[in-house]
N, CA, C and O atoms as a printed pandas DataFrame, in Angstrom:
     atom_number atom_name residue_name chain_id  residue_number  x_coord  y_coord  z_coord
0              1         N          MET        A               1    0.825   -1.177    0.000
1              2        CA          MET        A               1    0.000    0.000    0.000
2              3         C          MET        A               1    0.878    1.252    0.000
3              4         O          MET        A               1    0.508    2.274   -0.578
4              5         N          ARG        A               2    2.010    1.172    0.633
5              6        CA          ARG        A               2    2.932    2.322    0.667
6              7         C          ARG        A               2    3.445    2.661   -0.726
7              8         O          ARG        A               2    3.667    3.829   -1.045
8              9         N          LEU        A               3    3.630    1.647   -1.545
9             10        CA          LEU        A               3    4.109    1.891   -2.907
10            11         C          LEU        A               3    3.098    2.714   -3.688
11            12         O          LEU        A               3    3.478    3.621   -4.428
12            13         N          VAL        A               4    1.831    2.410   -3.535
13            14        CA          VAL        A               4    0.795    3.178   -4.228
14            15         C          VAL        A               4    0.775    4.614   -3.715
15            16         O          VAL        A               4    0.577    5.550   -4.490
16            17         N          GLU        A               5    0.977    4.789   -2.422
17            18        CA          GLU        A               5    1.034    6.138   -1.870
18            19         C          GLU        A               5    2.220    6.913   -2.447
19            20         O          GLU        A               5    2.118    8.109   -2.717
20            21         N          LEU        A               6    3.338    6.224   -2.630
21            22        CA          LEU        A               6    4.501    6.859   -3.254
22            23         C          LEU        A               6    4.199    7.231   -4.702
23            24         O          LEU        A               6    4.574    8.313   -5.155
24            25         N          LEU        A               7    3.528    6.347   -5.428
25            26        CA          LEU        A               7    3.154    6.641   -6.809
26            27         C          LEU        A               7    2.215    7.845   -6.877
27            28         O          LEU        A               7    2.326    8.671   -7.782
28            29         N          GLU        A               8    1.295    7.943   -5.923
29            30        CA          GLU        A               8    0.393    9.098   -5.883
30            31         C          GLU        A               8    1.177   10.399   -5.682
31            32         O          GLU        A               8    0.904   11.409   -6.331
32            33         N          LEU        A               9    2.131   10.356   -4.795
33            34        CA          LEU        A               9    2.961   11.530   -4.546
34            35         C          LEU        A               9    3.750   11.911   -5.808
35            36         O          LEU        A               9    3.844   13.087   -6.158
36            37         N          CYS        A              10    4.309   10.911   -6.478
37            38        CA          CYS        A              10    5.050   11.165   -7.720
38            39         C          CYS        A              10    4.140   11.758   -8.788
39            40         O          CYS        A              10    4.546   12.648   -9.535
40            41         N          LEU        A              11    2.921   11.268   -8.856
41            42        CA          LEU        A              11    1.971   11.776   -9.841
42            43         C          LEU        A              11    1.641   13.242   -9.562
43            44         O          LEU        A              11    1.514   14.041  -10.490
44            45         N          GLU        A              12    1.505   13.586   -8.305
45            46        CA          GLU        A              12    1.231   14.980   -7.942
46            47         C          GLU        A              12    2.387   15.898   -8.319
47            48         O          GLU        A              12    2.171   17.040   -8.724
48            49         N          GLN        A              13    3.605   15.401   -8.189
49            50        CA          GLN        A              13    4.788   16.216   -8.453
50            51         C          GLN        A              13    5.024   16.442   -9.946
51            52         O          GLN        A              13    5.296   17.563  -10.374
52            53         N          ASP        A              14    4.918   15.364  -10.738
53            54        CA          ASP        A              14    5.194   15.480  -12.175
54            55         C          ASP        A              14    4.606   14.278  -12.915
55            56         O          ASP        A              14    5.206   13.204  -12.955
56            57         N          LYS        A              15    3.445   14.473  -13.490
57            58        CA          LYS        A              15    2.768   13.368  -14.166
58            59         C          LYS        A              15    3.547   12.848  -15.370
59            60         O          LYS        A              15    3.397   11.684  -15.742
60            61         N          PHE        A              16    4.362   13.677  -15.973
61            62        CA          PHE        A              16    5.075   13.263  -17.181
62            63         C          PHE        A              16    6.205   12.278  -16.903
63            64         O          PHE        A              16    6.691   11.623  -17.825
64            65         N          GLN        A              17    6.626   12.165  -15.659
65            66        CA          GLN        A              17    7.661   11.199  -15.336
66            67         C          GLN        A              17    7.162    9.758  -15.498
67            68         O          GLN        A              17    7.966    8.827  -15.549
68            69         N          PHE        A              18    5.850    9.572  -15.579
69            70        CA          PHE        A              18    5.278    8.242  -15.753
70            71         C          PHE        A              18    5.327    7.770  -17.209
71            72         O          PHE        A              18    5.266    6.569  -17.473
72            73         N          LEU        A              19    5.436    8.688  -18.133
73            74        CA          LEU        A              19    5.355    8.325  -19.552
74            75         C          LEU        A              19    6.338    7.236  -19.980
75            76         O          LEU        A              19    5.914    6.298  -20.654
76            77         N          PRO        A              20    7.625    7.301  -19.630
77            78        CA          PRO        A              20    8.540    6.257  -20.096
78            79         C          PRO        A              20    8.258    4.870  -19.501
79            80         O          PRO        A              20    8.642    3.856  -20.083
80            81         N          GLN        A              21    7.594    4.828  -18.354
81            82        CA          GLN        A              21    7.345    3.554  -17.673
82            83         C          GLN        A              21    5.855    3.258  -17.511
83            84         O          GLN        A              21    5.476    2.456  -16.657
84            85         N          LEU        A              22    5.028    3.879  -18.299
85            86        CA          LEU        A              22    3.587    3.741  -18.141
86            87         C          LEU        A              22    3.128    2.291  -18.276
87            88         O          LEU        A              22    2.268    1.842  -17.519
88            89         N          GLY        A              23    3.685    1.570  -19.217
89            90        CA          GLY        A              23    3.328    0.161  -19.386
90            91         C          GLY        A              23    3.674   -0.664  -18.163
91            92         O          GLY        A              23    2.880   -1.498  -17.729
92            93         N          ASN        A              24    4.853   -0.438  -17.603
93            94        CA          ASN        A              24    5.273   -1.181  -16.412
94            95         C          ASN        A              24    4.420   -0.827  -15.196
95            96         O          ASN        A              24    4.049   -1.701  -14.412
96            97         N          VAL        A              25    4.115    0.447  -15.048
97            98        CA          VAL        A              25    3.291    0.880  -13.914
98            99         C          VAL        A              25    1.899    0.259  -14.012
99           100         O          VAL        A              25    1.371   -0.251  -13.024
100          101         N          CYS        A              26    1.316    0.303  -15.187
101          102        CA          CYS        A              26   -0.029   -0.261  -15.371
102          103         C          CYS        A              26   -0.028   -1.776  -15.201
103          104         O          CYS        A              26   -0.993   -2.337  -14.683
104          105         N          SER        A              27    1.026   -2.438  -15.624
105          106        CA          SER        A              27    1.136   -3.893  -15.419
106          107         C          SER        A              27    1.209   -4.212  -13.927
107          108         O          SER        A              27    0.584   -5.165  -13.461
108          109         N          ALA        A              28    1.966   -3.418  -13.185
109          110        CA          ALA        A              28    2.062   -3.618  -11.732
110          111         C          ALA        A              28    0.704   -3.376  -11.072
111          112         O          ALA        A              28    0.314   -4.104  -10.158
112          113         N          LEU        A              29   -0.007   -2.360  -11.534
113          114        CA          LEU        A              29   -1.346   -2.106  -10.998
114          115         C          LEU        A              29   -2.271   -3.282  -11.276
115          116         O          LEU        A              29   -3.040   -3.693  -10.407
116          117         N          ALA        A              30   -2.194   -3.816  -12.478
117          118        CA          ALA        A              30   -3.043   -4.953  -12.851
118          119         C          ALA        A              30   -2.753   -6.159  -11.959
119          120         O          ALA        A              30   -3.677   -6.834  -11.506
120          121         N          ARG        A              31   -1.481   -6.427  -11.709
121          122        CA          ARG        A              31   -1.124   -7.550  -10.830
122          123         C          ARG        A              31   -1.615   -7.306   -9.407
123          124         O          ARG        A              31   -1.992   -8.244   -8.705
124          125         N          SER        A              32   -1.608   -6.061   -8.991
125          126        CA          SER        A              32   -2.028   -5.721   -7.634
126          127         C          SER        A              32   -3.528   -5.887   -7.426
127          128         O          SER        A              32   -3.982   -5.989   -6.287
128          129         N          THR        A              33   -4.294   -5.915   -8.491
129          130        CA          THR        A              33   -5.745   -6.093   -8.340
130          131         C          THR        A              33   -6.091   -7.482   -7.820
131          132         O          THR        A              33   -7.223   -7.715   -7.397
132          133         N          HIS        A              34   -5.141   -8.403   -7.842
133          134        CA          HIS        A              34   -5.377   -9.764   -7.342
134          135         C          HIS        A              34   -5.101   -9.884   -5.843
135          136         O          HIS        A              34   -5.263  -10.959   -5.267
136          137         N          ASP        A              35   -4.690   -8.800   -5.219
137          138        CA          ASP        A              35   -4.431   -8.794   -3.779
138          139         C          ASP        A              35   -5.734   -9.073   -3.038
139          140         O          ASP        A              35   -6.791   -8.578   -3.430
140          141         N          GLU        A              36   -5.663   -9.851   -1.986
141          142        CA          GLU        A              36   -6.857  -10.211   -1.213
142          143         C          GLU        A              36   -7.401   -9.058   -0.367
143          144         O          GLU        A              36   -8.582   -9.044   -0.020
144          145         N          ASN        A              37   -6.552   -8.104   -0.040
145          146        CA          ASN        A              37   -6.920   -6.995    0.828
146          147         C          ASN        A              37   -7.851   -6.016    0.110
147          148         O          ASN        A              37   -7.445   -5.422   -0.889
148          149         N          PRO        A              38   -9.077   -5.831    0.583
149          150        CA          PRO        A              38  -10.008   -4.899   -0.067
150          151         C          PRO        A              38   -9.495   -3.451   -0.088
151          152         O          PRO        A              38   -9.760   -2.706   -1.032
152          153         N          GLU        A              39   -8.761   -3.061    0.960
153          154        CA          GLU        A              39   -8.224   -1.699    0.997
154          155         C          GLU        A              39   -7.209   -1.487   -0.125
155          156         O          GLU        A              39   -7.137   -0.408   -0.714
156          157         N          MET        A              40   -6.438   -2.515   -0.409
157          158        CA          MET        A              40   -5.457   -2.417   -1.488
158          159         C          MET        A              40   -6.169   -2.260   -2.834
159          160         O          MET        A              40   -5.745   -1.468   -3.676
160          161         N          LYS        A              41   -7.230   -3.001   -3.027
161          162        CA          LYS        A              41   -7.999   -2.889   -4.271
162          163         C          LYS        A              41   -8.572   -1.482   -4.430
163          164         O          LYS        A              41   -8.586   -0.930   -5.531
164          165         N          GLN        A              42   -9.041   -0.912   -3.334
165          166        CA          GLN        A              42   -9.566    0.454   -3.383
166          167         C          GLN        A              42   -8.455    1.450   -3.702
167          168         O          GLN        A              42   -8.657    2.386   -4.476
168          169         N          LYS        A              43   -7.287    1.245   -3.105
169          170        CA          LYS        A              43   -6.149    2.127   -3.337
170          171         C          LYS        A              43   -5.706    2.053   -4.797
171          172         O          LYS        A              43   -5.429    3.079   -5.418
172          173         N          ILE        A              44   -5.640    0.836   -5.340
173          174        CA          ILE        A              44   -5.263    0.632   -6.740
174          175         C          ILE        A              44   -6.272    1.324   -7.654
175          176         O          ILE        A              44   -5.895    2.011   -8.603
176          177         N          SER        A              45   -7.539    1.137   -7.361
177          178        CA          SER        A              45   -8.595    1.747   -8.167
178          179         C          SER        A              45   -8.492    3.271   -8.149
179          180         O          SER        A              45   -8.620    3.925   -9.184
180          181         N          SER        A              46   -8.263    3.814   -6.983
181          182        CA          SER        A              46   -8.141    5.269   -6.847
182          183         C          SER        A              46   -6.945    5.797   -7.634
183          184         O          SER        A              46   -7.060    6.783   -8.363
184          185         N          PHE        A              47   -5.802    5.138   -7.483
185          186        CA          PHE        A              47   -4.618    5.609   -8.194
186          187         C          PHE        A              47   -4.780    5.444   -9.702
187          188         O          PHE        A              47   -4.390    6.327  -10.465
188          189         N          ALA        A              48   -5.347    4.329  -10.135
189          190        CA          ALA        A              48   -5.546    4.108  -11.572
190          191         C          ALA        A              48   -6.412    5.216  -12.169
191          192         O          ALA        A              48   -6.142    5.693  -13.271
192          193         N          SER        A              49   -7.447    5.621  -11.443
193          194        CA          SER        A              49   -8.294    6.697  -11.964
194          195         C          SER        A              49   -7.557    8.034  -11.965
195          196         O          SER        A              49   -7.724    8.827  -12.892
196          197         N          GLN        A              50   -6.748    8.294  -10.946
197          198        CA          GLN        A              50   -5.956    9.525  -10.918
198          199         C          GLN        A              50   -4.977    9.565  -12.094
199          200         O          GLN        A              50   -4.805   10.603  -12.733
200          201         N          LEU        A              51   -4.349    8.440  -12.368
201          202        CA          LEU        A              51   -3.393    8.359  -13.466
202          203         C          LEU        A              51   -4.092    8.552  -14.810
203          204         O          LEU        A              51   -3.584    9.251  -15.686
204          205         N          ALA        A              52   -5.253    7.931  -14.964
205          206        CA          ALA        A              52   -6.012    8.061  -16.214
206          207         C          ALA        A              52   -6.474    9.498  -16.453
207          208         O          ALA        A              52   -6.485    9.968  -17.591
208          209         N          VAL        A              53   -6.851   10.184  -15.395
209          210        CA          VAL        A              53   -7.277   11.582  -15.528
210          211         C          VAL        A              53   -6.076   12.471  -15.844
211          212         O          VAL        A              53   -6.183   13.409  -16.635
212          213         N          ALA        A              54   -4.943   12.174  -15.229
213          214        CA          ALA        A              54   -3.744   12.993  -15.434
214          215         C          ALA        A              54   -3.172   12.829  -16.840
215          216         O          ALA        A              54   -2.663   13.789  -17.419
216          217         N          LEU        A              55   -3.253   11.614  -17.390
217          218        CA          LEU        A              55   -2.679   11.329  -18.713
218          219         C          LEU        A              55   -3.707   10.624  -19.602
219          220         O          LEU        A              55   -3.499    9.479  -20.000
220          221         N          PRO        A              56   -4.804   11.297  -19.910
221          222        CA          PRO        A              56   -5.907   10.626  -20.604
222          223         C          PRO        A              56   -5.566   10.084  -21.992
223          224         O          PRO        A              56   -6.068    9.029  -22.381
224          225         N          GLU        A              57   -4.741   10.774  -22.722
225          226        CA          GLU        A              57   -4.424   10.303  -24.076
226          227         C          GLU        A              57   -3.380    9.201  -24.087
227          228         O          GLU        A              57   -3.211    8.530  -25.105
228          229         N          LYS        A              58   -2.685    9.000  -22.996
229          230        CA          LYS        A              58   -1.589    8.026  -22.956
230          231         C          LYS        A              58   -1.955    6.735  -22.230
231          232         O          LYS        A              58   -1.367    5.689  -22.504
232          233         N          CYS        A              59   -2.902    6.790  -21.324
233          234        CA          CYS        A              59   -3.186    5.643  -20.448
234          235         C          CYS        A              59   -4.087    4.567  -21.055
235          236         O          CYS        A              59   -3.977    3.394  -20.697
236          237         N          GLY        A              60   -4.948    4.944  -21.939
237          238        CA          GLY        A              60   -5.966    4.027  -22.434
238          239         C          GLY        A              60   -5.472    2.655  -22.804
239          240         O          GLY        A              60   -6.000    1.651  -22.325
240          241         N          HIS        A              61   -4.482    2.598  -23.638
241          242        CA          HIS        A              61   -3.948    1.323  -24.116
242          243         C          HIS        A              61   -3.358    0.498  -22.968
243          244         O          HIS        A              61   -3.533   -0.719  -22.923
244          245         N          PHE        A              62   -2.670    1.152  -22.056
245          246        CA          PHE        A              62   -1.972    0.464  -20.976
246          247         C          PHE        A              62   -2.896    0.043  -19.832
247          248         O          PHE        A              62   -2.566   -0.879  -19.086
248          249         N          MET        A              63   -4.027    0.691  -19.684
249          250        CA          MET        A              63   -4.913    0.442  -18.551
250          251         C          MET        A              63   -5.845   -0.751  -18.732
251          252         O          MET        A              63   -6.543   -1.123  -17.789
252          253         N          LYS        A              64   -5.875   -1.352  -19.897
253          254        CA          LYS        A              64   -6.824   -2.431  -20.149
254          255         C          LYS        A              64   -6.717   -3.550  -19.124
255          256         O          LYS        A              64   -7.733   -3.979  -18.578
256          257         N          THR        A              65   -5.512   -4.031  -18.853
257          258        CA          THR        A              65   -5.369   -5.143  -17.918
258          259         C          THR        A              65   -5.724   -4.713  -16.489
259          260         O          THR        A              65   -6.235   -5.514  -15.707
260          261         N          THR        A              66   -5.454   -3.459  -16.155
261          262        CA          THR        A              66   -5.831   -2.956  -14.830
262          263         C          THR        A              66   -7.350   -2.903  -14.697
263          264         O          THR        A              66   -7.907   -3.327  -13.685
264          265         N          VAL        A              67   -8.007   -2.385  -15.715
265          266        CA          VAL        A              67   -9.472   -2.308  -15.698
266          267         C          VAL        A              67  -10.071   -3.714  -15.668
267          268         O          VAL        A              67  -11.044   -3.955  -14.954
268          269         N          ASP        A              68   -9.507   -4.632  -16.428
269          270        CA          ASP        A              68   -9.996   -6.008  -16.415
270          271         C          ASP        A              68   -9.892   -6.603  -15.001
271          272         O          ASP        A              68  -10.817   -7.261  -14.524
272          273         N          GLY        A              69   -8.750   -6.360  -14.343
273          274        CA          GLY        A              69   -8.562   -6.862  -12.986
274          275         C          GLY        A              69   -9.530   -6.242  -12.003
275          276         O          GLY        A              69  -10.055   -6.926  -11.125
276          277         N          LEU        A              70   -9.768   -4.952  -12.145
277          278        CA          LEU        A              70  -10.694   -4.278  -11.231
278          279         C          LEU        A              70  -12.132   -4.710  -11.462
279          280         O          LEU        A              70  -12.881   -4.895  -10.503
280          281         N          THR        A              71  -12.527   -4.871  -12.702
281          282        CA          THR        A              71  -13.911   -5.282  -12.966
282          283         C          THR        A              71  -14.155   -6.728  -12.533
283          284         O          THR        A              71  -15.278   -7.088  -12.180
284          285         N          ALA        A              72  -13.116   -7.553  -12.559
285          286        CA          ALA        A              72  -13.265   -8.926  -12.076
286          287         C          ALA        A              72  -13.588   -8.940  -10.585
287          288         O          ALA        A              72  -14.218   -9.878  -10.095
288          289         N          ASN        A              73  -13.166   -7.922   -9.874
289          290        CA          ASN        A              73  -13.422   -7.822   -8.431
290          291         C          ASN        A              73  -14.836   -7.354   -8.112
291          292         O          ASN        A              73  -15.260   -7.437   -6.960
292          293         N          LEU        A              74  -15.567   -6.870   -9.093
293          294        CA          LEU        A              74  -16.896   -6.348   -8.828
294          295         C          LEU        A              74  -17.879   -7.441   -8.408
295          296         O          LEU        A              74  -18.883   -7.158   -7.755
296          297         N          GLY        A              75  -17.597   -8.666   -8.776
297          298        CA          GLY        A              75  -18.483   -9.766   -8.424
298          299         C          GLY        A              75  -18.339  -10.236   -6.991
299          300         O          GLY        A              75  -19.101  -11.101   -6.559
300          301         N          HIS        A              76  -17.403   -9.706   -6.248
301          302        CA          HIS        A              76  -17.159  -10.162   -4.864
302          303         C          HIS        A              76  -18.096   -9.487   -3.903
303          304         O          HIS        A              76  -18.038   -9.744   -2.701
């Protein structure tokens, strides 16, 4: 959970620093959606939406697996 908080802080400071690693960040978010902790899922969801709003033209392609992971959790 601390890692997501660090990512949020980085996003607030400079959203463009995510561009070179956007695929890796989104892949890590997607893997994190499988965490059993509901708070972690909420944190991932919140950060994913913040990232998508900050970089709307760049995130779409990379966010698919994250969105798939989050929507799979809706049935719980």
